[in-house]
N, C-alpha and C positions, 0 to 999 in steps of 0.2 A: 421515175424520179430517183429511185434507189439504185446505187451502184454496188455491185457485189464486192468490189475491192474494198469499199469502206466497211462493209459488214465483216469482211475477212480480217481487216485490221482490228476492228472492235472485238471480234471473237478471240484474236490472239491476246489482246489486252485482258479480256475477261479470264482466259485460261491462266495467264501469268499471275493474275491477282489471286485466283481461286486456289492456286497451289502454293501460295506464300504463307508458310506457317509462322514466320518470324516478323510479320508485319506489325509494327508498333503504332497502333492506334491510328493508322492511315493518315498521318500528318506530314509525311514527306512523300513526294510523288516519286517513289522508286521506279515506277514504270512510266515515267514521263515520256510523252511522245517524242520521237526523234525529229518530227517535223515541227516547224514553227508556224504552221498554218492553223489559225484558230478555227477555221471552218471545219476541218477534219476533227479537231478536238471536240467540238460541240456535236457534230454528227455522231461520233463514237459514244458520247455521253448519252444522247437520246436513245441509241440502240441498247446500250448497257442497262439503262433504266427499264425499258419495256421488256427486254429479254429476261430480266430478273423478276419483274412483277408478274409476267406471264409464264414463267417457269412452272411446269405442272406440279412439281414437288413443293413449290411454295404457293403459287397463286391458286392452285386447285386443292391440294391437300390441306393447306392451312388458310385458305380463303374461301373458295366455293364450298368446301365441305363444312367449314366452321359457320358459314352463313346458311348452310343447309339448302343450297341449290343443287349440289351434287352429293353423292354418297359412293363409297367404294365397297364392292362385294368381296374384296380380298385385299390384303396388305393395307389394312385400314388403321394402323396404330395412330397416325397423325389425326385422322378423323375422330379418334377417341381421346385426343388431347395428349398423345405421347409423341411429341415432335422429335425430329432428328436435329440435334443442336447444330450440326454442321451446316444445315440449310439456313438456320437463323444467323449463323456466323457469316455465311456468304452474302446475305442481304445487307448486313451491316458493312462488310468490307467493300462490296461493289459500290454501294451508294457513296461511300466516302472516297475511295481511291479511283474508281472508274467514272464517277459522275461529278461529285463536288470538286475534287482536285482538278480534273480536266477542265471543268467549266470555269473554275477560278483562274487557271492558267490561260484559258481562252480570253477571259476578261482582260487580263493584263496585256496579252499580245495584241488584242483588238484595240485597246487603249493606246498602245504605242503606235499603232497604225492609223489612229484617228477615226476608227470605225466604231462610232458610238451605238449604232444599231446592233452590231454584233455583241457589244458589251451588254446591251439591254437583254438580248436573247439569252446570254450566258447567265444573267442574274435570275431570269425566270426558271431556267433549268436547275440552278442551285436551290431556289426557293422550293420547287417541287420536290427535289431530293431531300432537303431538310425536313419538309413536312412528312414525307414517307417515313423517315427515320424516327422522328419524335412521336408520330402517331403509333408506330409499331412498338417502340421500346420505352418511351417516356423521356426523362432527362437525358440529354446527349450533348456531345461536344458541338458548340456553335461558335462562340466568340474566339476560341482557340483552335478551331478545327482547320486542319490543313494550313497551318501557319508555319513558315520556315523556322526551324530551330526548336519548335515545340513538339516533342514526341510523346508527351504525357499530358494531354489537354484536360482541362476541367470539364465536367459535365454540367451544362447550364440547365436551369429549371425549364420546364416546358413553357412557362409563361414567357421567359426570356427568349427562348427559341422562336416562339410564335411572333413576338414583337419584331424579332430579327427577320423573320420570313416576310412580314408585312413591309418592313423597311426595304428589303431587297426588291419587292414588287413595286414599291413606290419609286425607287431609284430607276428601275427598269422603265417605267412609264415616262419619267422625265427624259431619259436617254432616247427612247423611241419616238417621243412626241415631235421632236425637232432633230431627229438623228441624221447621221451621214454614214455612208458605207453600205456594203452589200453583204448578204449571206449567200454564198455560192449555191444556186438552186439544187444542184445534184448532191450537196452535203446537208441541205436542210430537208430532213425526212418528214417534217411536220407540215410546212407550208411552202416549200419550194422557193424560199427567198422572199416571200411576201410579208413585209414587216407590219403592214396594216393588220394582218391576221395575228401576228405576234402581240400586238397591243391588246387585241381582244383576249388572247390567251392569258396574258398577264392579269388583266382585269378580272377575268373569270376565275383564275386561280385565287385571286385575292378574295373574291366573293366566297369561294369554298372555305378558305382559311378563316374568314370572319364568322361564317355560320358555324364552323366547327367549334369555335371558342365562344359562341354567343351566350352560353349559359354561365360564363365566367367573367365577362366584362361587357361594358356597353359597346355596341357595334352599330347602333342606328345611324349616326351621322356618317360614318364611313360607308355603310351600305347604301344610303340614299345618294351619296356622292357618286358611287359607282353606277347606280341606275341613271342618274342625271347625266353622266358622262357619255352615254350612248355607246360605250365600248364593250358591253357584255355580249356574249354569244346571242344570236337571234335566229340562226338557221343551222341546219345540219352541216352545211358547208364550212361553218366555223369550227366544228369539232376538232380538237387537237388529238392527233392520232398518228401512229407509225404504220405505214402500209408495208406489209410483208410480201415476199416474193412467193412464187408458186413451187419452189423446190428447195431441197436441203442445200446448204445448212442455213438458209435465210428465210425459211418459212416461219409462220407463227409457232412459238414453242409448244402450245397446246397440241397442235397438229403433229408436231415432231414427236411428241411423247405418245399420244394415243393412237394415231393412225400409222405414222411411219415407224414408231417404236413398238406398236402392237400391244400397248398397255390398255386392254379393254376392260379392266376392272372398274374404270370410272363410269358410273351410272348416274341417272337422275335421282334426286332425293324425293321420297314420297311426300315430304312437306311441300315442296314446290309443285310437283305434279298435281297433288290434290287441290291446292289453292287455284292453280290455273284452270283445272277441269271444273272446279266448283263455280267459277264465274264465267264459263264459256269464253275464256281468254284465247283469242286467235294466235297468240304467241306460243301456245303449247306445241303446235305442230312445227314451229321453228326451233324452239328451245330443245325439243326432245324427238327421238325416233320411237316408233312403236316396237314392242318386244316381239318374240317369236309367235305370240298368240294374237298379233295384230292389235295390241292395246297399249295404251300409255300406262306404265306401271313403274313407280319409283321404289327404290330400296329404302327401308326404314333406316335412318341415320344410325350408324354404329353397329348394325347387324351384319355379320358376315354370311354371304351366300355363295361361297366359292365354287360350289358344285353346280350352280345353275345360273351362269352369267346371262344367258339369253332370255331369261324370264323377266329381265328388267330393261327399262328403256335406257338406251345410250344417249349422250348429248346429241343434239340435232346436227345434221350434216353442215348446215350453215356455220355453226360454231366450231366445226372441225376442218374448215377450209384452210388450206395453207396460207392464203392471202388475207385471212381475217385480220382486220386492223388491230393494233395494240392501242387501245384508247387511253389517253391521259386524262382528259376531261371532255365530256360530251355536251352538246347543246341541250339534250334532254335533262341531264343532271343540273345544268345551270337553271333551266326553267323550274325544276322542282325546288331548288334552293331559293329562288325568288318567290315561289309560291309560299314556302314556309316563312320567309322573311315578311311577306305581306300579311299572312294570317296571324303572325305574332306581333304585328305592329311595328316591326323594325324599319319598314319602308312604308310609304304612303299607299293608299288605295283600298285597304281593308279587305274584307272577305271577297268582294267581287273581283278585285285585281288578283287576289290569290287564286281564285278559280280560273281566271284567264291563263295565268302562268301554269297552273296544274294541268289544265286540259292541253295546253301547248306542249307540255312535257310528255304527256301520254302519246299525243299524235306524233311528236318527233321520234319517239322510240318505236312506235308502230311502223313508221316509214322506214327507219333503219332496218327493221326486221322484215321488210317486204310486205307488210299488211296494207291493204287498200284503205283509202280514206273512208269508204262506205263501211268497211268492216270495223274500223276504229270507231266510227260514230255509233255503230250498233252496240259495240262493247260499252262505250261511255254511257249510252242511254239506259243501260241496265240499272236496276236498283242497287245501291250500295257502292257504286263506282264514283259518281260525281258527289260533290258536297255543297252544302248551302249554308252551313253554320260553322263558326269557329270550333265548336266542340268536335265536329267531324273532321276538321281539316288536317290536324297534325297526324292522326293515325293513317288517314288515307294517302296523304302526301308521303309519309314514311314508307308505307306499303308499296306504293307505285315506284318510289325510288329504288327500293329493294328489288323489284321486278326488273326495272330498266337497267340496273347495273349487272344483270346476268352476263357472265363471262369475265367480268372484272373482279376476280376473286378477292384480292386484298382490299380493294375499294368497297366492295359489297359488304364484307365483314366489318370494315371500319365505319361505314355509315350506319350499319346496324348497331354497332356499339354506341354510336352517338344518339340515335333516335329511339332504339328499343323496339322498332316496328319492322315487321310483325313480331308478335310474341313468339319466342322460340325457347325450347327447353334443351338441356344438355342431351347429347346423344345416348343411345343405349350403351351400357357398360362403360360409361365415361370414367377416365382416370382421375378427374377432379370434379368437384360438385357444381361447376358452372362452365359455360362457354368461355374460352380464354379471353382475357381482356388485353393481353399484350404478348409480345415475344420475350423470351429470355435474352439477356444481353449476350453479346459475343463472348465466347470463352477466351478469345485472344485478348479482349480488353481486360479481363480478370487477370490474365497472366502478365501482361505488359504495363498495365496502368492501374494496379490494384487499389491504390489509395483513392483515386478519383472514382473508380468503379464502386468501391465500398460506400463512398459518400453519396453517389447517385442512388444506389440500392436503398439507402436509408431514407431517401426522399419519398419512396414508394410505400403505400399503405401496408403491403404484405411483403416487402422486400422484392428481390429479383425472382419473382414467381409469376406465373400466368394468371394468378388471382388478383394481382394488383391492378387497379384501374389507372389508366392514364388520366392526366390532369383534367381534360374536358369532359370526361364521362361523369354522368350523374349517379 
C-alpha cells in the first residue's frame, strides 16, 4: 500500500520544516506542496503525524519513559523530566505546518474537485492533530490557526479547541455519510481508500475526545449516539494505523533509532516488568526480551546503569520490528473507552456491558500481540483481572488501557494523565516533584507571537511549566 516516493516527499517536507527557525506560528504554508493533488497532501500529513509521534526522542523519551513502560540506563535526562526544548518545538511545528496546514489545503482542493469524501478524511486528520497539540500543550491556536494573513494567532482555551475538534468530526461524518469521490489507495496509508473505514475512524476519534473531556462537561447523549450509530470500531481490522516498510528510511522510527541507530540504552521499566510478571501476563514475553542472565529485569526509572546495559531487558523484538504499525487509535482502546463509559453510566448497559467491552479490549490487544485465545482466557480467569462491581471497574479498565497502549508513548502518557491508573510515582532523581503534566510551549511561539503566548501561559495554573495540568486533568 505504501509507496516510497510519498514517504520521500513527506521526509523532505519534514526536514524543511524542522530547519526553519523563522517560522511565525505556522500560519502560512511556506512549504506548500508544489502539487495540487490533495491525495498526496493527506498522505504526507498522515506520515508526518506518525513519524513525529513515534520519534524515539519524543514518543519514547517523553512518552514511554514518562508512562514508565521504558527506562533508559544512560542519556536519561528526559526520563528525569529535563527535556530538550527543541523536540517539544518540533512537535508543535510539525503538527501545524506539516499536518494541519496540509490537511486544510487538501480540504480546499478536494472541495474544488467535488470530492467530499476526501474532505471528510482531511477533517479527521485535522481533528487528530489538534487533539495531539492541545493535549500536549494546553491552550493553542485553533480558530485562527493556519488562516491566510494571520501570522500571530490567538491561543484558544482548551474547551474551545475541544468543541472545535468535535465539530470537525461531526462535519467529517456528514461529508462521508453521503460522500462522493475517491482517496487514491496508494496515498491512503491508513485504509487504502476505504471510506467506510474512515467513517469508523472519525466516530472512534470522537469517542476518545468525548471521554477525554468527560470530567468537564456532559457527554452522555453524544456517547450514546455514537454507540447507536454502529460506526465505532468493533474488530482489529478497524484499527487506524500506518504500516511502515521493512527498510530505511521508511521503517518505524523506533526501529530506526534503537536497532538501525544502535541506541540500546532503551530498556524496560521495572514498574512494567514487575506488574506483568506479578499477574502472569503472557504479554511480558512480547513486550520485553530477557537479559544476559535469561531473566526479565527492568531498570528502575531514573536510575543510570550505563556500565551494565545487558543486565536489563530490552524492548521485545516484536516492538523493534521495522514494519511495526504506527497506531493512531486501536480497536482495543475503543473497547476500553466504551467499558469506562458504561461503568460510569455515560452509556446504557451498566456494569455487565462494561465487562463485555473490557474483556473484548483485553482479548483484542492479546490478539495483536500474538497471544492465543486460550492464553488470553487463562489470564482473564485469574483473580484481580476481571471485575464485577463498579468500584473495581475504573481502576482495572485504566490499568488494562495502560498495558494495551504499550509502544504508543505519547498516547500512553496522555491516557495515564487522564485516568491516573496505575498509580505511578516520579522517577528516581527527578528534576521536578511530579510526573510532567504537559509540554513546554514552542520557543518559536514565544519569539514570534509573544503577546498571545503570554496570554496562553496565564491560562495555565502554573504558567508555561510542566507542572501545569491541562484542562481535562483532575
